[in-house]
C-alpha positions as a LaTeX table, in Angstrom:
\begin{tabular}{lrrr}
\hline
Residue & $x$ (\AA) & $y$ (\AA) & $z$ (\AA) \\
\hline
Met1 & 13.93 & 120.31 & 111.74 \\
Ser2 & 10.39 & 120.74 & 110.44 \\
Val3 & 9.35 & 122.59 & 107.28 \\
Gly4 & 5.65 & 123.25 & 106.83 \\
Tyr5 & 3.86 & 120.01 & 107.60 \\
Ala6 & 6.99 & 117.91 & 107.15 \\
Asn7 & 9.16 & 116.81 & 110.05 \\
Gly8 & 12.18 & 114.60 & 110.56 \\
Ile9 & 14.28 & 116.57 & 108.06 \\
Arg10 & 18.01 & 116.27 & 108.61 \\
Val11 & 19.90 & 119.50 & 107.88 \\
Met12 & 23.65 & 119.52 & 107.32 \\
Ser13 & 25.89 & 122.53 & 106.77 \\
Ile14 & 27.60 & 121.36 & 103.58 \\
Thr15 & 28.70 & 123.43 & 100.63 \\
His16 & 29.22 & 122.14 & 97.10 \\
Thr17 & 30.27 & 125.50 & 95.64 \\
Gly18 & 32.44 & 127.10 & 98.33 \\
Glu19 & 29.73 & 129.48 & 99.45 \\
Pro20 & 27.66 & 128.98 & 102.66 \\
Gly21 & 24.97 & 126.38 & 102.10 \\
Phe22 & 22.89 & 123.59 & 103.58 \\
Val23 & 21.79 & 120.15 & 102.45 \\
Leu24 & 18.33 & 118.86 & 103.40 \\
Tyr25 & 17.71 & 115.14 & 103.71 \\
Ile26 & 13.93 & 114.85 & 103.23 \\
Pro27 & 11.65 & 111.80 & 103.51 \\
Ile28 & 10.53 & 111.18 & 99.94 \\
Glu29 & 6.84 & 111.60 & 100.72 \\
Tyr30 & 7.53 & 115.18 & 101.88 \\
Ala31 & 9.90 & 116.20 & 99.07 \\
Leu32 & 7.45 & 118.17 & 96.91 \\
His33 & 5.83 & 119.83 & 99.92 \\
Val34 & 9.18 & 120.95 & 101.35 \\
Tyr35 & 10.29 & 122.24 & 97.96 \\
Asn36 & 7.14 & 124.35 & 97.60 \\
Glu37 & 7.48 & 125.72 & 101.13 \\
Val38 & 11.13 & 126.68 & 100.66 \\
Met39 & 10.45 & 128.33 & 97.30 \\
Asn40 & 7.47 & 130.28 & 98.65 \\
Met41 & 9.34 & 131.54 & 101.71 \\
Gly42 & 12.43 & 132.30 & 99.67 \\
Gln43 & 10.76 & 134.59 & 97.18 \\
Lys44 & 11.47 & 137.70 & 99.25 \\
Tyr45 & 15.15 & 136.67 & 99.40 \\
Gly46 & 15.47 & 136.20 & 95.63 \\
Ile47 & 15.60 & 132.40 & 95.70 \\
Arg48 & 16.18 & 130.70 & 92.35 \\
Asn49 & 16.54 & 127.18 & 91.04 \\
Ala50 & 20.09 & 126.24 & 90.06 \\
Gly51 & 20.95 & 123.25 & 87.94 \\
Tyr52 & 23.32 & 120.56 & 89.13 \\
Tyr53 & 25.79 & 121.33 & 86.36 \\
Ala54 & 25.83 & 124.95 & 87.51 \\
Leu55 & 26.97 & 123.77 & 90.95 \\
Arg56 & 29.65 & 121.59 & 89.36 \\
Ser57 & 30.87 & 124.61 & 87.40 \\
Leu58 & 30.80 & 127.18 & 90.21 \\
Arg59 & 32.77 & 124.96 & 92.59 \\
Ile60 & 35.86 & 125.05 & 90.35 \\
Glu61 & 36.83 & 128.68 & 91.05 \\
Lys62 & 36.69 & 127.78 & 94.77 \\
Phe63 & 39.09 & 124.87 & 94.15 \\
Phe64 & 36.48 & 122.29 & 95.18 \\
Ala65 & 37.32 & 118.82 & 93.89 \\
Phe66 & 34.58 & 116.59 & 92.47 \\
Trp67 & 34.52 & 112.94 & 93.46 \\
Gly68 & 34.57 & 110.62 & 90.46 \\
Gln69 & 36.17 & 113.20 & 88.15 \\
Asp70 & 38.96 & 115.04 & 89.99 \\
Leu71 & 39.28 & 112.45 & 92.74 \\
Asp72 & 38.94 & 108.67 & 92.77 \\
Ala73 & 39.78 & 105.72 & 94.97 \\
Phe74 & 43.46 & 106.04 & 94.00 \\
Thr75 & 43.76 & 109.65 & 95.23 \\
Thr76 & 45.01 & 110.25 & 98.76 \\
Pro77 & 44.18 & 113.25 & 100.97 \\
Met78 & 47.86 & 114.25 & 100.88 \\
Glu79 & 47.82 & 114.46 & 97.09 \\
Cys80 & 44.72 & 116.65 & 96.83 \\
Gly81 & 45.38 & 119.04 & 99.72 \\
Arg82 & 42.79 & 117.51 & 102.05 \\
Glu83 & 45.18 & 116.22 & 104.73 \\
Phe84 & 43.55 & 118.54 & 107.28 \\
Gln85 & 40.45 & 116.33 & 107.11 \\
Val86 & 42.40 & 113.29 & 108.32 \\
Lys87 & 43.22 & 113.00 & 112.04 \\
Leu88 & 46.50 & 111.12 & 112.27 \\
Asp89 & 47.08 & 111.94 & 115.94 \\
Lys90 & 43.87 & 110.52 & 117.47 \\
Gly91 & 45.38 & 107.13 & 118.22 \\
Leu92 & 42.63 & 105.32 & 116.27 \\
Pro93 & 43.88 & 103.06 & 113.46 \\
Phe94 & 42.10 & 103.16 & 110.09 \\
Val95 & 42.49 & 101.62 & 106.64 \\
Gly96 & 45.30 & 103.35 & 104.75 \\
Gln97 & 46.85 & 105.01 & 107.80 \\
Ala98 & 50.31 & 103.56 & 107.20 \\
Ala99 & 50.33 & 104.75 & 103.60 \\
Leu100 & 49.32 & 108.27 & 104.62 \\
Leu101 & 51.99 & 108.42 & 107.30 \\
Glu102 & 54.55 & 107.33 & 104.71 \\
Gln103 & 53.38 & 110.03 & 102.30 \\
Lys104 & 53.53 & 112.64 & 105.05 \\
Gln105 & 57.16 & 111.75 & 105.72 \\
Gln106 & 58.40 & 111.15 & 102.17 \\
Gly107 & 56.15 & 113.47 & 100.15 \\
Val108 & 53.74 & 112.88 & 97.26 \\
Tyr109 & 54.33 & 112.23 & 93.57 \\
Lys110 & 51.40 & 114.29 & 92.31 \\
Arg111 & 49.67 & 117.39 & 93.62 \\
Phe112 & 46.19 & 118.72 & 92.94 \\
Thr113 & 46.60 & 122.22 & 91.51 \\
Met114 & 44.43 & 125.09 & 90.31 \\
Phe115 & 45.29 & 126.89 & 87.04 \\
Ile116 & 44.03 & 130.29 & 85.89 \\
Leu117 & 44.41 & 130.81 & 82.13 \\
Glu118 & 46.06 & 134.15 & 81.46 \\
Asp119 & 46.22 & 134.68 & 77.68 \\
His120 & 43.01 & 132.85 & 76.77 \\
Asp121 & 40.26 & 134.72 & 74.91 \\
Thr122 & 36.88 & 133.21 & 75.80 \\
Asp123 & 35.31 & 134.74 & 72.68 \\
Thr124 & 37.72 & 133.41 & 70.07 \\
Asp125 & 39.75 & 130.56 & 71.63 \\
Leu126 & 38.58 & 127.02 & 72.17 \\
Trp127 & 37.43 & 126.35 & 75.73 \\
Pro128 & 39.08 & 123.73 & 77.92 \\
Trp129 & 36.96 & 120.77 & 78.99 \\
Trp130 & 39.15 & 118.31 & 80.86 \\
Gly131 & 42.03 & 115.99 & 80.01 \\
Glu132 & 44.20 & 118.78 & 78.60 \\
Pro133 & 47.98 & 118.28 & 78.98 \\
Ile134 & 49.74 & 120.44 & 81.57 \\
Phe135 & 53.23 & 121.69 & 80.75 \\
Arg136 & 55.70 & 123.00 & 83.32 \\
Asn137 & 58.73 & 124.87 & 81.96 \\
Gly138 & 57.95 & 123.37 & 78.57 \\
Arg139 & 57.83 & 119.75 & 79.79 \\
Tyr140 & 54.78 & 117.55 & 80.22 \\
Ala141 & 53.69 & 117.50 & 83.89 \\
Gly142 & 50.19 & 115.99 & 84.00 \\
Arg143 & 46.62 & 116.52 & 82.81 \\
Thr144 & 43.63 & 118.61 & 83.83 \\
Thr145 & 40.70 & 116.85 & 85.46 \\
Ser146 & 38.01 & 119.56 & 85.15 \\
Ser147 & 37.57 & 123.17 & 84.07 \\
Ala148 & 34.98 & 125.95 & 83.89 \\
Tyr149 & 34.60 & 129.65 & 83.26 \\
Ser150 & 35.00 & 131.66 & 86.47 \\
Tyr151 & 32.52 & 134.51 & 86.77 \\
Thr152 & 34.57 & 135.97 & 89.62 \\
Leu153 & 37.89 & 135.99 & 87.78 \\
Glu154 & 36.30 & 136.46 & 84.32 \\
Arg155 & 38.51 & 133.79 & 82.80 \\
His156 & 38.77 & 130.03 & 82.58 \\
Val157 & 40.01 & 127.94 & 85.49 \\
Cys158 & 41.35 & 124.40 & 85.25 \\
Leu159 & 42.01 & 121.83 & 87.96 \\
Gly160 & 44.47 & 118.99 & 87.60 \\
Phe161 & 47.37 & 117.01 & 89.03 \\
Val162 & 50.97 & 118.11 & 88.56 \\
Gln163 & 53.67 & 115.44 & 88.49 \\
His164 & 57.47 & 115.66 & 88.54 \\
Phe165 & 59.47 & 113.46 & 86.18 \\
His166 & 63.25 & 113.12 & 86.03 \\
Gln167 & 64.43 & 114.67 & 82.76 \\
Glu168 & 66.72 & 111.79 & 81.82 \\
Thr169 & 65.25 & 108.64 & 83.36 \\
Gly170 & 61.55 & 109.60 & 83.43 \\
Glu171 & 61.38 & 108.50 & 87.07 \\
Gln172 & 58.66 & 110.12 & 89.19 \\
Leu173 & 60.00 & 112.51 & 91.81 \\
Val174 & 58.42 & 114.11 & 94.87 \\
Val175 & 56.26 & 117.16 & 94.14 \\
Thr176 & 56.89 & 119.92 & 96.66 \\
Thr177 & 55.16 & 123.26 & 97.21 \\
Asp178 & 58.23 & 125.06 & 95.83 \\
Phe179 & 58.13 & 122.87 & 92.73 \\
Ile180 & 54.54 & 123.97 & 92.07 \\
Asn181 & 55.09 & 127.65 & 92.83 \\
Gln182 & 58.35 & 128.09 & 90.91 \\
Gly183 & 57.21 & 126.67 & 87.58 \\
Asp184 & 55.97 & 128.37 & 84.42 \\
Tyr185 & 52.84 & 126.59 & 83.23 \\
Glu186 & 50.91 & 126.16 & 80.02 \\
Ile187 & 47.68 & 124.30 & 79.30 \\
Asp188 & 47.41 & 122.66 & 75.88 \\
Ile189 & 43.91 & 123.09 & 74.41 \\
Ala190 & 43.46 & 121.30 & 71.08 \\
Gly191 & 47.12 & 121.76 & 70.21 \\
Gln192 & 47.42 & 125.39 & 71.30 \\
Arg193 & 49.20 & 126.23 & 74.53 \\
Phe194 & 47.97 & 128.96 & 76.86 \\
Gln195 & 49.90 & 130.44 & 79.77 \\
Ala196 & 48.47 & 129.61 & 83.19 \\
Lys197 & 49.08 & 130.66 & 86.79 \\
Ala198 & 49.27 & 127.76 & 89.26 \\
Lys199 & 47.76 & 127.99 & 92.74 \\
Leu200 & 47.51 & 125.59 & 95.66 \\
Tyr201 & 44.68 & 127.56 & 97.28 \\
Pro202 & 41.49 & 129.18 & 95.92 \\
Phe203 & 42.49 & 132.22 & 93.91 \\
Ser204 & 39.01 & 133.73 & 94.28 \\
Ser205 & 39.41 & 133.86 & 98.07 \\
Leu206 & 41.76 & 136.81 & 97.56 \\
Phe207 & 38.97 & 138.77 & 95.91 \\
Thr208 & 36.59 & 137.85 & 98.73 \\
Gln209 & 39.07 & 139.08 & 101.34 \\
Gln210 & 39.69 & 142.29 & 99.42 \\
Arg211 & 35.96 & 143.01 & 99.11 \\
Arg212 & 35.45 & 142.26 & 102.80 \\
Arg213 & 38.26 & 144.62 & 103.82 \\
Lys214 & 36.89 & 147.30 & 101.50 \\
Asp215 & 33.43 & 146.92 & 103.00 \\
Glu216 & 34.86 & 147.12 & 106.51 \\
Val217 & 36.79 & 150.30 & 105.68 \\
Glu218 & 33.74 & 151.93 & 104.12 \\
Leu219 & 31.56 & 150.90 & 107.04 \\
Ser220 & 34.06 & 152.10 & 109.65 \\
Gly221 & 34.41 & 155.40 & 107.80 \\
Tyr222 & 30.63 & 155.83 & 107.75 \\
Gln223 & 30.45 & 155.13 & 111.49 \\
Arg224 & 33.17 & 157.69 & 112.23 \\
Glu225 & 31.23 & 160.31 & 110.33 \\
\hline
\end{tabular}
């Protein structure tokens, strides 16, 4: 697309926060011009600059993983809930396909999970950062990989991997959906444990759906009148 006097701009519908958004790939000589044009046109829509760390914080309540912190080269799509992005039935071989097929059949030994702190006071308690131990039913079950305050839920949210260890031998066992959902969790922040609710999907999406249904009911009622 073209913006102002600049052309050849590649636009991709990509979101880094879970909300609708676009990424512009701009030739460097046009960068300042495109920025000024977008900011000028966006004034009537309330456009504002947002820092990169703000994006990294806002994505957490939408359960968006961050490459290099939550995910690395040793994380598989099956372990972080991104298996829907891998096409195993296209008949085209790719690097790691055999390992993914094995994980699909046998299960995974760690699972990327979202935690909402329940008894944490943001005014008086220490805030989580990342690397905090995760406890399931009183036993160590992994560590957090990132965290942030959720302005939607008005509480802190942590992301991390849950593992399953045999109580006697310490052997790693398969982590199932039931194993995640049926546990009682705590996050240890500087030696103090806080109760947490575990989710395998974005908790904030429930609020979005509720608001949308409420808006639809109000709108339909207005139209009937």
